[in-house]
C-alpha positions as CSV (number, residue, x, y, z in Angstrom):
1,X,-132.5,-27.0,51.9
2,X,-129.9,-25.4,54.0
3,X,-128.7,-21.6,53.6
4,X,-125.1,-20.7,53.5
5,X,-124.9,-16.9,52.9
6,X,-126.2,-16.4,49.2
7,X,-125.6,-20.2,48.5
8,X,-128.4,-23.0,48.7
9,X,-127.3,-26.7,49.4
10,X,-130.0,-29.1,47.9
11,X,-129.6,-32.4,49.5
12,X,-133.0,-33.5,50.4
13,X,-133.6,-37.2,49.1
14,X,-137.5,-37.0,48.9
15,X,-137.4,-33.9,46.3
16,X,-137.3,-35.6,42.7
17,X,-135.6,-32.7,40.9
18,X,-133.3,-33.2,38.0
19,X,-130.6,-30.7,38.3
20,X,-128.0,-30.1,35.5
21,X,-124.7,-28.7,36.3
22,X,-124.1,-25.5,34.4
23,X,-120.3,-26.3,33.8
24,X,-120.7,-29.9,32.5
25,X,-124.2,-30.4,31.8
26,X,-124.3,-33.5,34.0
27,X,-127.0,-34.3,36.1
28,X,-126.4,-33.5,39.9
29,X,-127.2,-36.0,42.5
30,X,-126.4,-35.1,46.3
31,X,-125.4,-31.6,46.9
32,X,-125.8,-28.7,44.3
33,X,-124.5,-25.2,44.7
34,X,-126.7,-22.4,43.4
35,X,-126.1,-19.0,42.1
36,X,-128.7,-17.1,41.0
37,X,-131.3,-19.6,39.2
38,X,-128.8,-22.2,38.3
39,X,-126.8,-25.1,39.6
40,X,-123.3,-26.5,39.8
41,X,-121.9,-29.5,40.9
42,X,-119.7,-28.8,44.3
43,X,-116.4,-29.4,42.5
44,X,-117.2,-27.1,39.8
45,X,-118.4,-24.2,41.7
46,X,-115.2,-22.2,41.4
47,X,-113.9,-18.9,40.1
48,X,-113.6,-18.6,36.6
49,X,-110.3,-16.8,37.0
50,X,-108.3,-18.0,40.0
51,X,-110.0,-21.6,40.5
52,X,-110.8,-21.1,44.2
53,X,-113.6,-23.2,45.5
54,X,-116.7,-20.9,46.1
55,X,-118.4,-22.9,48.6
56,X,-118.3,-20.8,51.5
57,X,-117.2,-17.6,49.7
58,X,-118.9,-14.3,48.6
59,X,-120.1,-15.2,44.7
60,X,-120.4,-13.0,41.8
61,X,-121.9,-14.0,38.3
62,X,-121.4,-12.3,35.3
63,X,-122.1,-13.4,31.7
64,X,-123.1,-17.0,33.1
65,X,-119.3,-17.2,34.8
66,X,-119.0,-17.3,38.4
67,X,-116.3,-15.4,40.3
68,X,-114.8,-14.9,43.8
69,X,-114.9,-11.1,45.3
70,X,-111.4,-10.1,44.6
71,X,-111.4,-11.4,40.8
72,X,-114.7,-9.7,40.4
73,X,-113.9,-6.5,41.6
74,X,-110.4,-6.5,39.9
75,X,-112.0,-7.3,36.5
76,X,-115.4,-5.5,36.6
77,X,-115.5,-2.6,39.4
78,X,-114.2,0.9,38.7
79,X,-111.3,2.2,40.8
80,X,-111.1,5.8,42.2
81,X,-108.6,7.7,40.2
82,X,-107.2,9.5,43.3
83,X,-107.1,6.5,45.8
84,X,-107.2,3.6,43.9
85,X,-110.1,2.0,46.2
86,X,-112.9,0.5,44.3
87,X,-116.1,2.4,43.8
88,X,-118.9,0.1,45.1
89,X,-121.7,2.5,44.8
90,X,-122.5,5.3,42.4
91,X,-124.3,8.4,44.2
92,X,-126.9,10.1,42.1
93,X,-126.4,13.3,44.3
94,X,-123.0,14.0,42.9
95,X,-121.9,16.3,40.0
96,X,-119.5,14.5,37.7
97,X,-116.8,17.1,36.1
98,X,-115.4,16.3,32.8
99,X,-112.8,18.2,30.6
100,X,-115.3,17.2,27.6
101,X,-118.6,19.5,26.6
102,X,-121.6,17.6,25.8
């Protein structure tokens, strides 16, 4: 097994493990791409939005779909109302002010 960032390539011929592709449900022989606990054929390991191959990219998974860094942030990460930068962490020591009383 060779590790590339968060991806694992399974190409060890002595392991008799049946891997099924999450995209097509077909058997994977040769290299398999892994995100979380699921596997994909190399050619199916693509961003659900833009279609870019994710083999050597930062991979995000949401609701069973794979996303590249840019598309994941665009769809799911909030932006600051002042500067429009992505908010990547929420700090628990900050007080959030709203105009609505709870």
